[in-house]
ChimeraX commands (.cxc) that place a marker at each C-alpha (Angstrom):
marker #1 position 8.62,155.41,-14.59 radius 0.5
marker #1 position 11.51,153.10,-13.78 radius 0.5
marker #1 position 10.90,149.52,-14.83 radius 0.5
marker #1 position 10.90,147.14,-11.87 radius 0.5
marker #1 position 13.71,144.63,-12.08 radius 0.5
marker #1 position 12.66,141.00,-12.07 radius 0.5
marker #1 position 14.39,138.63,-9.72 radius 0.5
marker #1 position 16.90,136.21,-11.21 radius 0.5
marker #1 position 15.85,133.17,-9.24 radius 0.5
marker #1 position 18.70,131.03,-10.53 radius 0.5
marker #1 position 21.43,133.47,-9.46 radius 0.5
marker #1 position 19.92,133.94,-6.01 radius 0.5
marker #1 position 19.59,130.16,-5.64 radius 0.5
marker #1 position 23.23,129.63,-6.58 radius 0.5
marker #1 position 24.39,132.23,-4.04 radius 0.5
marker #1 position 22.31,130.67,-1.26 radius 0.5
marker #1 position 23.35,127.15,-2.27 radius 0.5
marker #1 position 27.06,128.07,-2.09 radius 0.5
marker #1 position 26.64,129.71,1.32 radius 0.5
marker #1 position 24.73,126.75,2.73 radius 0.5
marker #1 position 27.20,124.18,1.41 radius 0.5
marker #1 position 30.09,126.13,2.98 radius 0.5
marker #1 position 28.18,126.30,6.24 radius 0.5
marker #1 position 27.32,122.58,6.09 radius 0.5
marker #1 position 30.97,121.71,5.46 radius 0.5
marker #1 position 32.01,123.77,8.50 radius 0.5
marker #1 position 29.48,121.93,10.65 radius 0.5
marker #1 position 30.39,118.51,9.33 radius 0.5
marker #1 position 32.84,117.65,12.10 radius 0.5
marker #1 position 30.82,119.26,14.88 radius 0.5
marker #1 position 28.59,117.36,17.31 radius 0.5
marker #1 position 25.93,120.01,17.97 radius 0.5
marker #1 position 22.64,120.17,16.09 radius 0.5
marker #1 position 22.02,121.90,12.79 radius 0.5
marker #1 position 21.21,125.59,13.06 radius 0.5
marker #1 position 18.73,127.11,10.61 radius 0.5
marker #1 position 19.81,130.02,8.43 radius 0.5
marker #1 position 17.18,132.72,8.01 radius 0.5
marker #1 position 17.45,134.32,4.56 radius 0.5
marker #1 position 14.52,136.71,5.02 radius 0.5
marker #1 position 16.79,139.76,4.76 radius 0.5
marker #1 position 18.05,138.54,1.39 radius 0.5
marker #1 position 15.02,137.00,-0.27 radius 0.5
marker #1 position 11.69,135.34,0.37 radius 0.5
marker #1 position 12.65,131.66,0.21 radius 0.5
marker #1 position 9.24,130.86,-1.30 radius 0.5
marker #1 position 10.37,132.62,-4.49 radius 0.5
marker #1 position 13.15,130.09,-5.08 radius 0.5
marker #1 position 11.61,127.13,-3.24 radius 0.5
marker #1 position 11.04,125.24,-6.49 radius 0.5
marker #1 position 14.77,125.47,-7.30 radius 0.5
marker #1 position 15.70,124.33,-3.79 radius 0.5
marker #1 position 13.38,121.32,-4.05 radius 0.5
marker #1 position 14.72,120.42,-7.50 radius 0.5
marker #1 position 18.22,120.59,-6.04 radius 0.5
marker #1 position 17.17,118.25,-3.21 radius 0.5
marker #1 position 16.00,115.70,-5.77 radius 0.5
marker #1 position 19.45,115.90,-7.37 radius 0.5
marker #1 position 21.18,115.29,-4.05 radius 0.5
marker #1 position 22.01,118.89,-3.12 radius 0.5
marker #1 position 20.95,118.82,0.56 radius 0.5
marker #1 position 19.92,122.34,1.58 radius 0.5
marker #1 position 16.57,122.14,3.39 radius 0.5
marker #1 position 17.88,121.15,6.84 radius 0.5
marker #1 position 19.92,124.37,7.02 radius 0.5
marker #1 position 17.15,126.78,5.98 radius 0.5
marker #1 position 14.65,128.37,8.35 radius 0.5
marker #1 position 11.37,127.01,6.95 radius 0.5
marker #1 position 9.03,128.11,9.72 radius 0.5
marker #1 position 6.13,129.90,8.05 radius 0.5
marker #1 position 7.24,128.97,4.52 radius 0.5
marker #1 position 4.27,128.01,2.32 radius 0.5
marker #1 position 4.66,124.86,0.22 radius 0.5
marker #1 position 1.46,125.56,-1.72 radius 0.5
marker #1 position 1.63,124.19,-5.31 radius 0.5
marker #1 position 5.17,122.91,-4.73 radius 0.5
marker #1 position 6.29,119.50,-5.98 radius 0.5
marker #1 position 7.46,117.66,-2.85 radius 0.5
marker #1 position 7.81,114.19,-4.38 radius 0.5
marker #1 position 11.11,112.44,-3.54 radius 0.5
marker #1 position 11.95,115.11,-0.93 radius 0.5
marker #1 position 13.56,114.18,2.39 radius 0.5
marker #1 position 12.28,116.52,5.12 radius 0.5
marker #1 position 14.38,115.02,7.92 radius 0.5
marker #1 position 15.95,117.68,10.19 radius 0.5
marker #1 position 13.74,120.45,8.79 radius 0.5
marker #1 position 11.10,122.55,10.53 radius 0.5
marker #1 position 8.76,122.68,7.55 radius 0.5
marker #1 position 4.99,122.82,7.95 radius 0.5
marker #1 position 3.12,121.24,5.04 radius 0.5
marker #1 position -0.59,121.06,4.29 radius 0.5
marker #1 position -1.19,117.85,2.29 radius 0.5
marker #1 position -4.18,119.48,0.58 radius 0.5
marker #1 position -2.21,122.32,-1.00 radius 0.5
marker #1 position 0.99,120.79,-2.41 radius 0.5
marker #1 position 1.18,120.13,-6.14 radius 0.5
marker #1 position -1.22,117.34,-7.12 radius 0.5
marker #1 position -1.66,116.43,-3.44 radius 0.5
marker #1 position 1.24,114.13,-4.26 radius 0.5
marker #1 position 3.53,112.71,-1.53 radius 0.5
marker #1 position 5.16,109.96,-3.62 radius 0.5
marker #1 position 8.53,108.90,-2.13 radius 0.5
marker #1 position 8.51,111.80,0.36 radius 0.5
marker #1 position 10.25,111.26,3.73 radius 0.5
marker #1 position 8.29,113.06,6.44 radius 0.5
marker #1 position 10.46,112.42,9.49 radius 0.5
marker #1 position 9.89,115.07,12.16 radius 0.5
marker #1 position 7.06,116.93,10.44 radius 0.5
marker #1 position 3.88,117.73,12.39 radius 0.5
marker #1 position 0.57,117.30,10.54 radius 0.5
marker #1 position -1.79,118.23,13.36 radius 0.5
marker #1 position -5.28,119.16,12.11 radius 0.5
marker #1 position -4.37,118.42,8.46 radius 0.5
marker #1 position -6.46,116.06,6.32 radius 0.5
marker #1 position -5.04,113.32,4.09 radius 0.5
marker #1 position -8.28,112.84,2.15 radius 0.5
marker #1 position -7.61,112.62,-1.59 radius 0.5
marker #1 position -3.83,112.65,-1.11 radius 0.5
marker #1 position -1.62,110.45,-3.30 radius 0.5
marker #1 position 0.64,108.16,-1.25 radius 0.5
marker #1 position 3.19,105.82,-2.80 radius 0.5
marker #1 position 6.40,104.81,-1.03 radius 0.5
marker #1 position 5.75,107.67,1.39 radius 0.5
marker #1 position 7.78,107.29,4.60 radius 0.5
marker #1 position 5.85,108.37,7.71 radius 0.5
marker #1 position 8.51,107.26,10.21 radius 0.5
marker #1 position 8.95,110.04,12.78 radius 0.5
marker #1 position 6.02,112.12,11.47 radius 0.5
marker #1 position 3.64,113.46,14.12 radius 0.5
marker #1 position -0.14,113.66,14.47 radius 0.5
marker #1 position -1.03,111.66,11.37 radius 0.5
marker #1 position -4.81,111.20,11.17 radius 0.5
marker #1 position -5.11,109.12,8.03 radius 0.5
marker #1 position -8.25,107.35,6.78 radius 0.5
marker #1 position -6.95,104.70,4.34 radius 0.5
marker #1 position -10.26,104.52,2.47 radius 0.5
marker #1 position -10.18,108.25,1.66 radius 0.5
marker #1 position -6.67,108.66,0.24 radius 0.5
marker #1 position -6.24,108.78,-3.53 radius 0.5
marker #1 position -7.24,105.62,-5.50 radius 0.5
marker #1 position -7.31,104.50,-2.46 radius 0.5
marker #1 position -3.82,103.06,-2.06 radius 0.5
marker #1 position -0.91,102.94,0.38 radius 0.5
marker #1 position 1.39,101.22,-2.11 radius 0.5
marker #1 position 4.89,100.84,-0.69 radius 0.5
marker #1 position 4.26,103.26,2.19 radius 0.5
marker #1 position 6.17,102.98,5.47 radius 0.5
marker #1 position 3.46,103.56,8.09 radius 0.5
marker #1 position 5.53,103.31,11.25 radius 0.5
marker #1 position 3.97,105.25,14.14 radius 0.5
marker #1 position 0.53,105.85,12.63 radius 0.5
marker #1 position -2.46,104.96,14.83 radius 0.5
marker #1 position -5.15,103.22,12.77 radius 0.5
marker #1 position -7.63,102.79,15.64 radius 0.5
marker #1 position -11.15,102.52,14.24 radius 0.5
marker #1 position -9.92,102.64,10.63 radius 0.5
marker #1 position -10.89,100.04,8.01 radius 0.5
marker #1 position -9.23,99.14,4.71 radius 0.5
marker #1 position -12.09,98.27,2.37 radius 0.5
marker #1 position -10.90,98.49,-1.23 radius 0.5
marker #1 position -7.50,99.87,-0.24 radius 0.5
marker #1 position -4.40,98.74,-2.14 radius 0.5
marker #1 position -1.76,97.61,0.35 radius 0.5
marker #1 position 0.86,96.03,-1.90 radius 0.5
marker #1 position 4.38,96.45,-0.45 radius 0.5
marker #1 position 3.03,98.62,2.41 radius 0.5
marker #1 position 4.95,98.31,5.68 radius 0.5
marker #1 position 2.80,98.41,8.84 radius 0.5
marker #1 position 5.61,97.50,11.23 radius 0.5
marker #1 position 5.49,99.96,14.13 radius 0.5
marker #1 position 1.95,101.13,13.29 radius 0.5
marker #1 position -0.69,100.96,16.02 radius 0.5
marker #1 position -4.14,99.34,16.24 radius 0.5
marker #1 position -3.89,97.71,12.82 radius 0.5
marker #1 position -6.89,95.45,12.10 radius 0.5
marker #1 position -7.22,94.29,8.48 radius 0.5
marker #1 position -9.54,91.79,6.83 radius 0.5
marker #1 position -7.69,90.23,3.92 radius 0.5
marker #1 position -10.89,89.76,1.92 radius 0.5
marker #1 position -11.73,93.48,2.10 radius 0.5
marker #1 position -8.51,94.98,0.74 radius 0.5
marker #1 position -8.09,95.65,-2.96 radius 0.5
marker #1 position -7.26,92.45,-4.82 radius 0.5
marker #1 position -7.68,90.51,-1.55 radius 0.5
marker #1 position -3.93,90.11,-1.37 radius 0.5
marker #1 position -1.54,90.80,1.51 radius 0.5
marker #1 position 1.36,88.61,0.38 radius 0.5
marker #1 position 3.74,91.57,-0.10 radius 0.5
marker #1 position 2.49,93.59,2.90 radius 0.5
marker #1 position 4.65,93.68,6.03 radius 0.5
marker #1 position 3.27,93.47,9.59 radius 0.5
marker #1 position 4.63,93.02,13.09 radius 0.5
marker #1 position 3.16,90.84,15.83 radius 0.5
marker #1 position 0.95,93.69,17.09 radius 0.5
marker #1 position -1.17,93.79,13.92 radius 0.5
marker #1 position -4.36,91.77,13.76 radius 0.5
marker #1 position -4.73,90.29,10.30 radius 0.5
marker #1 position -7.89,88.33,9.59 radius 0.5
marker #1 position -7.10,85.96,6.77 radius 0.5
marker #1 position -9.80,84.80,4.36 radius 0.5
marker #1 position -9.86,81.29,5.80 radius 0.5
marker #1 position -10.47,82.71,9.28 radius 0.5
marker #1 position -13.42,84.90,8.34 radius 0.5
marker #1 position -16.01,82.10,8.13 radius 0.5
marker #1 position -18.36,81.82,11.08 radius 0.5
marker #1 position -18.74,78.40,12.76 radius 0.5
marker #1 position -22.12,78.02,11.01 radius 0.5
marker #1 position -20.56,78.75,7.61 radius 0.5
marker #1 position -17.77,76.27,8.26 radius 0.5
marker #1 position -20.30,73.57,9.26 radius 0.5
marker #1 position -22.43,74.31,6.19 radius 0.5
marker #1 position -19.38,74.08,3.93 radius 0.5
marker #1 position -18.32,70.79,5.52 radius 0.5
marker #1 position -21.81,69.27,5.09 radius 0.5
marker #1 position -21.99,70.45,1.47 radius 0.5
marker #1 position -18.57,68.97,0.77 radius 0.5
marker #1 position -19.68,65.63,2.25 radius 0.5
marker #1 position -22.88,65.63,0.16 radius 0.5
marker #1 position -20.98,66.40,-3.02 radius 0.5
marker #1 position -18.66,63.46,-2.37 radius 0.5
marker #1 position -21.66,61.12,-2.21 radius 0.5
marker #1 position -23.00,62.21,-5.58 radius 0.5
marker #1 position -21.94,59.63,-8.17 radius 0.5
marker #1 position -19.82,60.94,-11.01 radius 0.5
marker #1 position -21.18,60.84,-14.52 radius 0.5
marker #1 position -19.84,57.92,-16.53 radius 0.5
marker link #1:1,2 radius 0.2
marker link #1:2,3 radius 0.2
marker link #1:3,4 radius 0.2
marker link #1:4,5 radius 0.2
marker link #1:5,6 radius 0.2
marker link #1:6,7 radius 0.2
marker link #1:7,8 radius 0.2
marker link #1:8,9 radius 0.2
marker link #1:9,10 radius 0.2
marker link #1:10,11 radius 0.2
marker link #1:11,12 radius 0.2
marker link #1:12,13 radius 0.2
marker link #1:13,14 radius 0.2
marker link #1:14,15 radius 0.2
marker link #1:15,16 radius 0.2
marker link #1:16,17 radius 0.2
marker link #1:17,18 radius 0.2
marker link #1:18,19 radius 0.2
marker link #1:19,20 radius 0.2
marker link #1:20,21 radius 0.2
marker link #1:21,22 radius 0.2
marker link #1:22,23 radius 0.2
marker link #1:23,24 radius 0.2
marker link #1:24,25 radius 0.2
marker link #1:25,26 radius 0.2
marker link #1:26,27 radius 0.2
marker link #1:27,28 radius 0.2
marker link #1:28,29 radius 0.2
marker link #1:29,30 radius 0.2
marker link #1:30,31 radius 0.2
marker link #1:31,32 radius 0.2
marker link #1:32,33 radius 0.2
marker link #1:33,34 radius 0.2
marker link #1:34,35 radius 0.2
marker link #1:35,36 radius 0.2
marker link #1:36,37 radius 0.2
marker link #1:37,38 radius 0.2
marker link #1:38,39 radius 0.2
marker link #1:39,40 radius 0.2
marker link #1:40,41 radius 0.2
marker link #1:41,42 radius 0.2
marker link #1:42,43 radius 0.2
marker link #1:43,44 radius 0.2
marker link #1:44,45 radius 0.2
marker link #1:45,46 radius 0.2
marker link #1:46,47 radius 0.2
marker link #1:47,48 radius 0.2
marker link #1:48,49 radius 0.2
marker link #1:49,50 radius 0.2
marker link #1:50,51 radius 0.2
marker link #1:51,52 radius 0.2
marker link #1:52,53 radius 0.2
marker link #1:53,54 radius 0.2
marker link #1:54,55 radius 0.2
marker link #1:55,56 radius 0.2
marker link #1:56,57 radius 0.2
marker link #1:57,58 radius 0.2
marker link #1:58,59 radius 0.2
marker link #1:59,60 radius 0.2
marker link #1:60,61 radius 0.2
marker link #1:61,62 radius 0.2
marker link #1:62,63 radius 0.2
marker link #1:63,64 radius 0.2
marker link #1:64,65 radius 0.2
marker link #1:65,66 radius 0.2
marker link #1:66,67 radius 0.2
marker link #1:67,68 radius 0.2
marker link #1:68,69 radius 0.2
marker link #1:69,70 radius 0.2
marker link #1:70,71 radius 0.2
marker link #1:71,72 radius 0.2
marker link #1:72,73 radius 0.2
marker link #1:73,74 radius 0.2
marker link #1:74,75 radius 0.2
marker link #1:75,76 radius 0.2
marker link #1:76,77 radius 0.2
marker link #1:77,78 radius 0.2
marker link #1:78,79 radius 0.2
marker link #1:79,80 radius 0.2
marker link #1:80,81 radius 0.2
marker link #1:81,82 radius 0.2
marker link #1:82,83 radius 0.2
marker link #1:83,84 radius 0.2
marker link #1:84,85 radius 0.2
marker link #1:85,86 radius 0.2
marker link #1:86,87 radius 0.2
marker link #1:87,88 radius 0.2
marker link #1:88,89 radius 0.2
marker link #1:89,90 radius 0.2
marker link #1:90,91 radius 0.2
marker link #1:91,92 radius 0.2
marker link #1:92,93 radius 0.2
marker link #1:93,94 radius 0.2
marker link #1:94,95 radius 0.2
marker link #1:95,96 radius 0.2
marker link #1:96,97 radius 0.2
marker link #1:97,98 radius 0.2
marker link #1:98,99 radius 0.2
marker link #1:99,100 radius 0.2
marker link #1:100,101 radius 0.2
marker link #1:101,102 radius 0.2
marker link #1:102,103 radius 0.2
marker link #1:103,104 radius 0.2
marker link #1:104,105 radius 0.2
marker link #1:105,106 radius 0.2
marker link #1:106,107 radius 0.2
marker link #1:107,108 radius 0.2
marker link #1:108,109 radius 0.2
marker link #1:109,110 radius 0.2
marker link #1:110,111 radius 0.2
marker link #1:111,112 radius 0.2
marker link #1:112,113 radius 0.2
marker link #1:113,114 radius 0.2
marker link #1:114,115 radius 0.2
marker link #1:115,116 radius 0.2
marker link #1:116,117 radius 0.2
marker link #1:117,118 radius 0.2
marker link #1:118,119 radius 0.2
marker link #1:119,120 radius 0.2
marker link #1:120,121 radius 0.2
marker link #1:121,122 radius 0.2
marker link #1:122,123 radius 0.2
marker link #1:123,124 radius 0.2
marker link #1:124,125 radius 0.2
marker link #1:125,126 radius 0.2
marker link #1:126,127 radius 0.2
marker link #1:127,128 radius 0.2
marker link #1:128,129 radius 0.2
marker link #1:129,130 radius 0.2
marker link #1:130,131 radius 0.2
marker link #1:131,132 radius 0.2
marker link #1:132,133 radius 0.2
marker link #1:133,134 radius 0.2
marker link #1:134,135 radius 0.2
marker link #1:135,136 radius 0.2
marker link #1:136,137 radius 0.2
marker link #1:137,138 radius 0.2
marker link #1:138,139 radius 0.2
marker link #1:139,140 radius 0.2
marker link #1:140,141 radius 0.2
marker link #1:141,142 radius 0.2
marker link #1:142,143 radius 0.2
marker link #1:143,144 radius 0.2
marker link #1:144,145 radius 0.2
marker link #1:145,146 radius 0.2
marker link #1:146,147 radius 0.2
marker link #1:147,148 radius 0.2
marker link #1:148,149 radius 0.2
marker link #1:149,150 radius 0.2
marker link #1:150,151 radius 0.2
marker link #1:151,152 radius 0.2
marker link #1:152,153 radius 0.2
marker link #1:153,154 radius 0.2
marker link #1:154,155 radius 0.2
marker link #1:155,156 radius 0.2
marker link #1:156,157 radius 0.2
marker link #1:157,158 radius 0.2
marker link #1:158,159 radius 0.2
marker link #1:159,160 radius 0.2
marker link #1:160,161 radius 0.2
marker link #1:161,162 radius 0.2
marker link #1:162,163 radius 0.2
marker link #1:163,164 radius 0.2
marker link #1:164,165 radius 0.2
marker link #1:165,166 radius 0.2
marker link #1:166,167 radius 0.2
marker link #1:167,168 radius 0.2
marker link #1:168,169 radius 0.2
marker link #1:169,170 radius 0.2
marker link #1:170,171 radius 0.2
marker link #1:171,172 radius 0.2
marker link #1:172,173 radius 0.2
marker link #1:173,174 radius 0.2
marker link #1:174,175 radius 0.2
marker link #1:175,176 radius 0.2
marker link #1:176,177 radius 0.2
marker link #1:177,178 radius 0.2
marker link #1:178,179 radius 0.2
marker link #1:179,180 radius 0.2
marker link #1:180,181 radius 0.2
marker link #1:181,182 radius 0.2
marker link #1:182,183 radius 0.2
marker link #1:183,184 radius 0.2
marker link #1:184,185 radius 0.2
marker link #1:185,186 radius 0.2
marker link #1:186,187 radius 0.2
marker link #1:187,188 radius 0.2
marker link #1:188,189 radius 0.2
marker link #1:189,190 radius 0.2
marker link #1:190,191 radius 0.2
marker link #1:191,192 radius 0.2
marker link #1:192,193 radius 0.2
marker link #1:193,194 radius 0.2
marker link #1:194,195 radius 0.2
marker link #1:195,196 radius 0.2
marker link #1:196,197 radius 0.2
marker link #1:197,198 radius 0.2
marker link #1:198,199 radius 0.2
marker link #1:199,200 radius 0.2
marker link #1:200,201 radius 0.2
marker link #1:201,202 radius 0.2
marker link #1:202,203 radius 0.2
marker link #1:203,204 radius 0.2
marker link #1:204,205 radius 0.2
marker link #1:205,206 radius 0.2
marker link #1:206,207 radius 0.2
marker link #1:207,208 radius 0.2
marker link #1:208,209 radius 0.2
marker link #1:209,210 radius 0.2
marker link #1:210,211 radius 0.2
marker link #1:211,212 radius 0.2
marker link #1:212,213 radius 0.2
marker link #1:213,214 radius 0.2
marker link #1:214,215 radius 0.2
marker link #1:215,216 radius 0.2
marker link #1:216,217 radius 0.2
marker link #1:217,218 radius 0.2
marker link #1:218,219 radius 0.2
marker link #1:219,220 radius 0.2
marker link #1:220,221 radius 0.2
marker link #1:221,222 radius 0.2
marker link #1:222,223 radius 0.2
marker link #1:223,224 radius 0.2
marker link #1:224,225 radius 0.2
marker link #1:225,226 radius 0.2
view
């Protein structure tokens, strides 16, 4: 029985990389949109997807030129990947480690996908579609350094959520109580005028403020110990 030849992923990747880079160079001066190259007749892209993603992290931009419709990113490391101008479909629950650190998700559609338990750090959601994200259910929970432009947080709360360096500018229906977030600190978090931020000093009810004022006055009248 003839032994089945194993695929040399590296050689196939190099061939595809060279073809895409030539194609990209030819398009460089053109004004029309990027066309996707379908390599299905040559190879199943999923078999060399890890090499393509590693190349992306090294600055070899290939993804926008590849037909990714129907490609499964299950168990793939997508950290630091820029998905702008791609037609990828990604399930946050199935990528490696549920980790979206430093990923740029511009243009991707996440309809019906859950973000529960997903790791988000410096993740850029600008231009992403149908994001239904519960901040209290993501990993840790934390949105450290995330760009949350376009996400609708209607009805969502942020109890115990780390928001250091998070950017809410362009997000919708943002209501955050400073005292409820992790570490009670929003000094490095960015907001626009649409966000409603309830600072600690504003959270006291009128009764609590009156009680505090009376207590302060009483304490002033107590003579100090000699």
